[in-house]
C-alpha positions in Angstrom: 0.1 0.0 0.0 2.9 2.3 1.1 4.6 1.5 -2.2 1.6 2.6 -4.5 0.9 5.8 -2.4 4.6 6.6 -2.9 4.4 5.6 -6.7 1.3 7.9 -7.1 2.8 10.7 -5.4 5.9 10.7 -7.5 3.9 10.6 -10.7 1.8 13.8 -9.5 5.3 15.4 -8.9 6.5 14.5 -12.4 3.2 15.8 -14.2 3.2 18.9 -12.2 7.0 19.7 -13.1 6.3 19.0 -16.8 3.1 21.3 -16.9 4.0 24.0 -14.8 7.8 24.3 -14.3 9.5 23.0 -17.7 9.9 26.2 -20.0 7.6 25.7 -23.3 10.3 26.2 -25.8 9.3 23.7 -28.6 5.8 24.9 -29.2 3.9 24.0 -32.2 3.9 26.3 -35.1 2.0 26.6 -38.3 5.1 27.3 -40.4 8.4 26.0 -40.1 10.0 29.5 -40.6 8.1 32.7 -41.4 8.2 33.3 -45.1 7.3 36.8 -46.4 5.6 35.4 -49.7 2.6 37.3 -49.2 4.2 40.6 -49.1 7.0 40.4 -51.5 6.1 39.5 -55.1 9.4 40.0 -56.4 12.6 40.3 -54.2 14.5 41.7 -57.2 12.0 44.7 -57.5 10.3 45.0 -53.9 7.9 47.6 -53.3 8.7 50.4 -51.7 7.5 49.7 -48.0 8.1 46.0 -47.9 9.7 46.0 -44.5 7.1 48.4 -43.2 4.3 46.2 -44.3 5.7 43.4 -42.5 6.2 45.4 -39.3 2.4 46.4 -39.5 1.2 42.8 -40.4 3.1 41.3 -37.5 3.1 44.4 -35.1 6.8 44.1 -34.6 9.3 47.0 -35.2 12.1 44.4 -34.7 11.9 43.2 -38.4 14.6 44.5 -40.2 14.9 42.8 -43.4 14.0 39.8 -45.8 16.8 37.2 -46.7 16.2 35.6 -50.0 18.2 32.7 -51.6 18.9 32.7 -55.5 16.6 30.4 -57.6 14.6 29.4 -54.8 11.3 30.2 -53.0 13.4 31.0 -49.7 12.1 34.4 -48.3 12.8 34.6 -44.8 12.1 37.6 -42.2 15.0 38.8 -40.4 14.8 40.5 -37.1 17.0 42.3 -34.7 17.0 42.8 -31.0 19.0 44.5 -28.2 20.8 41.2 -27.6 21.7 38.1 -29.4 19.3 35.8 -27.0 15.9 37.2 -27.5 14.9 35.6 -31.0 16.9 32.4 -30.3 13.5 31.0 -29.1 10.9 33.5 -30.3 9.1 33.9 -33.6 8.2 37.2 -35.2 5.1 37.5 -32.9 7.3 37.4 -30.3 5.9 34.3 -28.8 8.0 31.5 -27.4 8.9 29.1 -30.2 11.8 26.7 -30.3 12.1 27.4 -34.1 13.3 30.8 -33.3 13.6 33.5 -36.0 16.7 34.5 -38.1 18.4 37.5 -36.5 21.0 40.2 -37.1 23.7 40.7 -34.6 22.5 43.3 -32.2 25.8 45.3 -32.6 25.2 45.7 -36.3 23.8 49.0 -38.1 22.4 47.4 -41.2 22.7 50.7 -43.1 26.3 51.5 -42.1 28.5 48.2 -41.8 31.2 46.4 -43.5 30.1 43.1 -42.1 26.6 41.8 -41.6 26.0 38.8 -39.2 22.8 36.7 -39.3 22.0 33.7 -37.1 19.3 31.2 -37.4 18.5 27.7 -36.0 19.2 24.2 -37.7 18.5 20.7 -36.7 19.2 17.3 -38.0 15.6 16.2 -37.0 13.1 18.9 -38.0 12.8 21.7 -40.5 14.4 24.9 -39.0 14.8 28.3 -40.4 18.4 27.9 -41.7 18.3 24.2 -42.4 18.3 25.1 -46.2 21.8 26.3 -45.6 23.3 22.8 -45.3 22.7 22.5 -49.1 25.8 24.4 -49.7 28.0 21.6 -48.6 27.5 20.5 -52.1 29.3 22.5 -54.8 26.5 21.8 -57.4 24.2 23.5 -55.1 26.2 26.5 -54.7 26.5 26.9 -58.6 22.8 27.1 -58.7 22.4 29.3 -55.8 25.3 31.5 -55.3 23.5 34.7 -54.6 21.9 36.0 -51.5 19.5 39.0 -51.4 19.0 41.3 -48.3 15.6 43.4 -48.7 15.9 46.3 -46.3 13.4 49.1 -45.6 14.7 51.6 -48.2 17.3 49.5 -50.3 18.1 45.9 -51.5 21.4 44.2 -51.2 22.8 41.2 -53.3 25.7 39.2 -52.3 27.6 36.6 -54.1 28.7 33.6 -51.9 32.5 33.1 -51.7 33.1 30.8 -48.9 31.4 27.8 -47.3 32.9 26.1 -44.4 32.2 24.6 -40.8 34.0 26.3 -37.9 34.5 24.7 -34.5 37.4 26.4 -32.9 38.3 29.8 -34.5 35.1 32.2 -34.0 37.0 35.3 -35.3 34.2 35.8 -37.9 32.2 37.4 -35.1 34.8 40.3 -34.9 33.6 43.9 -36.0 36.5 45.8 -35.1 39.3 46.3 -37.5 42.1 48.9 -37.5 42.4 49.5 -41.2 41.9 48.1 -44.6 44.8 45.9 -44.5 43.5 44.1 -41.4 40.1 43.9 -43.0 41.3 42.3 -46.2 43.5 39.8 -44.1 40.3 38.9 -42.2 38.0 38.3 -45.3 41.0 36.5 -47.1 41.0 34.1 -44.2 37.4 33.5 -44.3 37.7 32.8 -48.1 40.6 30.3 -47.7 38.5 28.1 -45.2 36.0 27.3 -48.1 35.2 23.5 -48.6 35.6 24.6 -52.4 36.9 27.1 -54.7 33.9 29.3 -55.7 36.1 31.2 -58.1 34.9 34.6 -56.7 37.6 37.3 -56.3 37.6 39.5 -52.9 39.5 43.0 -52.3 39.7 45.2 -49.4 36.8 47.4 -50.3 34.2 44.6 -50.2 31.4 44.6 -47.7 30.4 41.2 -46.6 27.4 39.2 -45.2 27.8 36.1 -43.0 25.1 33.5 -42.2 25.6 31.1 -39.3 23.8 28.1 -38.4 24.6 24.8 -36.3 26.3 22.0 -38.7 25.1 18.5 -38.5 27.9 16.9 -40.4 29.1 13.8 -38.7 32.8 14.5 -39.1 32.4 17.5 -36.8 30.0 15.8 -34.1 32.8 15.4 -31.4 33.1 19.2 -31.2 30.8 20.9 -28.8 30.4 24.0 -31.1 30.2 23.6 -34.8 28.9 26.2 -37.1 28.3 26.2 -40.7 29.4 29.7 -42.1 28.2 31.0 -45.4 30.2 34.2 -46.6 29.3 36.4 -49.3 30.3 39.6 -50.7 28.3 42.8 -51.7 27.9 42.9 -55.5 25.0 45.5 -56.0 
C-alpha cells in the first residue's frame, strides 16, 4: 500500500513539473519558419515599403529585412533585438517558439556596416529556419544558388557567396573591429581560404560582406561542442 502511494505521489510530482515548471520552448507552429511570400511579389524589385508592411502585419518593429536565396522560394524575415538571445526561441510574433527567427547581430547597423552577421537555427531532426543552408555543402547546389538578397526598408543588397565552411574552434568571424583596410582584407581572405571548395569569386579590401551562421550536422564534426556552418558572401549590388 505504501509503495503504491509513493508511486502515485511521484507521478503527480512529475506531471506537475512538466506542466508548470518546464519551459515551453518547442511549441507547435503553423510554419517551420516565417516566409514573407504574401508581401514580396518579387524580391529583385520590391515594393517601396516591404519591411514597413511586414512590421505592420506582425506588429513588430524588430523586423529589419527579408533574406532570399537565389533560384529558390526561400524568403525569410530577419529581425534584430537588443541582444543575441531574444529571438533564439521566439518567432516574429514575439511568442515562445523553439524554431526561433533568423536575427541580425545586435551590434550591427544594417545601414552602415562592412559586415552583416545573421544567425538562425538548424536541426538534424526537423525543419528549421536555416536548415536550407546545409545544401551548400555540395558545390553543385552552390553553383545554382550562389547569390543572396537582403531586402531592407529602403534598399536591396545582393551578395555573391565566396566561402562555405564549418567552424569549430576559431570564431574570429564574429569580430567587427578592424584597425584599417589591410587588417580587414586579411580577415576576409582568411574566411575565403577556409571554404570547402573554390567558388572562383575574387575579393578585395573594399568589399562589404554578409555572414550566415547556423549549427552544422555533419558527422565529421560531431565530436566538437560548437560547430557552425558559415556562409560568407560579398556585396555585389
